[in-house]
LUMDORO-551268 format. One record per residue: x, y, z of N, C-alpha, C, O in turn. Coordinates in steps of 0.001 Angstrom, whole numbers, plus 500000, padded with zeros to 6 digits. Example, Ala and Ser with C-alpha at 12.3 -4.5 7.8 and 13.67 -1.06 7.14 Angstrom:
BEGIN
513190494310507800512300495500507800513200496700507800514236496681508465/512850497750507080513670498940507140512900500030507870513409501138508039/
This chain:
BEGIN
499951498386477740498993498338478425500668498140479517500822498952480429/501842496960479266502580496541479730503603497680480616504147497613481718/503561498747479528504267499904479816503787500746481362504492501079482315/502231500914481118501656501665482033501436500347483410501108500820484498/501530499505483373501637498662484666503410498603484891503599498333486077/504520498737484279505484499009484550505774500131485141506187500105486301/505591501474484370505368502860485547504436503178486486504230504307486931/503868502160486787502764502235487891503644501780489086503799502488490082/504128500740488954504250499928490105505666500392490917506529500644490076/505952500501491720507009501229492255507897500729492238508875501475492219/508289498699492233509857498129492373510080498298490524510837497456490041/509689498947489899509528498695488364509930499774488099510912499838487359/509413500822488529509769502686487892510757503024488559510744504234488783/511690502449489017512810503399489629512708503772491590513528504296492343/511203503163491858510110503923493205510638503488494201510250503922495286/511252502907494172511948501878495360511720500057495090511700499672493921/511586499204496033511992498056495633513400497461494827514499498010494745/513172496782494539514599495849493847514782495864492306515787495520491684/513774496266491885513111496323490449513664497014489581513403498206489743/514558496732488406515730497499487840514979497231486318513928496593486255/515678497821485052514853498082483909515502497145483030516009497504481968/515503495797483493516314494446482718515530493621482509514684493560483400/515287492300481006514347491646481265514509490653482636515643490453483069/513686490224483100514317489054484006513327487479484253512123487720484335/513510486727484314513096485813484173512558485650485644512954486536486401/511606484546486292510622484840487243512141484160488633511837483970489811/513482483942488154513725483631489298514624484992489270515453484947490179/514704486113488549515186486734488738516818486795487714517803487505487919/516642486031486897518155486006485657517934487022484800516788487321484462/519070487699484331518847489053483354519023488134482007519743487147481855/518088488808481027518215488564480013518990489320478637520041489096478036/517655490534478457518350491966478181517857492945478524516673493248478671/519417493871478767519113495187479342518034495875478782517971495942477555/516781496636479788516574497568479661514893496977479150514301497993478787/514356496277479064513376495710479492512577494494480583513342493786481237/511755494380480675511305493646481798510376492353480884509922492778479822/510103491062481149509316489994480621507801490519481261508120490785482419/507205490638481211505528490068481347505048489689482275504155490151482986/505925488360482343505846487677483394506175488040484946505645487689486000/507675489199484531507949490085485722506424490968486130505708490799487116/506271491849485094505579492674485144504322492679485785503782493634486343/503736491057485603502624490908485902502597490248487469501560489828487983/503743490236488041504125488913489096504157489999489985503454489928490994/505084491330489720505314492418490520504207493507490839504221494351491735/503086493227489714501874494181489892501182493008491085501101493478492219/500802491882490957499966491448491734500676491432493021499823491370493907/501996491463493570502544492137494744502592492793495369502897492761496562/502199493840494499502181495239494463500863495418495365500856495854496516/499658494964494560498098494750495187497902494655496265497250495279497102/498835493361496234498181492406497670499412493284498850499387492846500000/500157494147498639500815494822499710499524496513499635499082497112500615/499369496699498765498487498151498757496875497253499556496349497832500507/496309496008499100495143495323499865495650495717501946495020496219502876/496949495185501814497499494809503136497450496531503916497084496894505034/497850497085503050498162498754503975496547499239503773496106499632504853/495728499304502877494360499340503139493855498930504175493091499691504770/494134497547504734493306496813506150493901497378506929493212497889507812/495465497588507025495699498170508284495244499616508532494985500012509668/495151500412507415494142502159507653493188501807507964492781502462508924/492282500767507536491004500676507941490708500473509323489787500952509984/492076499306509833491843499262511483492017500498512528491639500767513668/492798501097511508493655502189512370492496503145512268492608503902513233/491369503494511513490640504392510968489921503941512266490092504459513369/489022502817511959488121502896513024488659502632514662487881503145515465/489483502141515107490097502474516364490060504136516437489495504600517428/490638505111515430490230506433515656489347507071515404489360508299515485/488108506197514941486721506831515386485979506378516897485267507109517585/486419504769517227486178504481518541486336505272519782485632505152520784/487563506292519586488604506915520285487662508460520395487306509134521362/487498508597519059486758510166519097485655509917519455485015510968519438/484725508652519955483499508540520551483978508483521930483388508955522902/484831508013521934484463507582523650485418509345524147484838510017525000/486324509724523760486409511288524079485514512712524169485683513807524706/484199511926523132483166512618523447482205512264523969481288513086523984/482024511262524457481055511271525964482093511420527058481577511197528153/483303511703527132483956512261528013483815513300528171483862513586529367/483533514662527096483656515661527159482154516028527707481847516818528600/481250515134526819480049515102527856479799515425529076479270516426529559/480484513921529813479886513653531199480897514878532070480580515049533247/482240515825531456482675516723532227481147517760532282480382518235533122/481323517719530881480195519144531058479059519094532238478845519962533084/478485518018532087477254517667533122478041517723534346477254518221535151/479171517494534972479689517385536496479504519184535978478387519677536130/480671520093535369480747521201535602478859521841535577478501522560536510/478323521650534983477006522425535483476276522177536719475396522905537178/476712521085537226475848520767538410476206521599539577475595521469540638/
């Protein structure tokens, strides 16, 4: 399970962030090269989940704004079509 978590989290799999493949205590001290503690993996997984939730919320706000703008534009088109048909 921890291997899957480590491979999924960008900061732990080399996909970004400051993570490295070293065993670290929560304060970042290296112990054994090549391994990460379960605590570090879980901590970084929680951080990653929080980042994804924040990004999801930002995207929801952007989506809602885009839908509202689309509705305004549709209304403008209808108004312009009415003017042109007069």
